[in-house]
Steps between C-alpha positions, in 0.01 A plus 500: 500500500320827430533459122308169518193633685242769432530809720333456836524121496561319825743216550419204722806311619394141560659272758610201292569149629864465593542876535555649844360827629831679444465430126144635496601812693802556274293485181236722661760764581646483148157557346412774747830675424383518137195699615265206454204462737624176653309254715693208651338168586645417838397138554411443865640148484845647441494714815709295740528711814319765698585848380616389152196650326546827687865511393410436134225762501739748663767427236253556217356813657840649587658423162436848366340351188147596592407137560228522761467163665286427800402180678 
């Protein structure tokens, strides 16, 4: 994706209708692995159980991609 964006650009990964949070997280990690400053939209309406947001934030933070997510 880097060749499509000016240096220093950020990437916002939007939660689309019909897409689950795993899809959003997966795309976020792919972009972050390409050294893009990546910001996921984690739609609250898609959080179905207690602790799910914490688990997602932990996965993003622990991915080693530099994606710094926080609730």
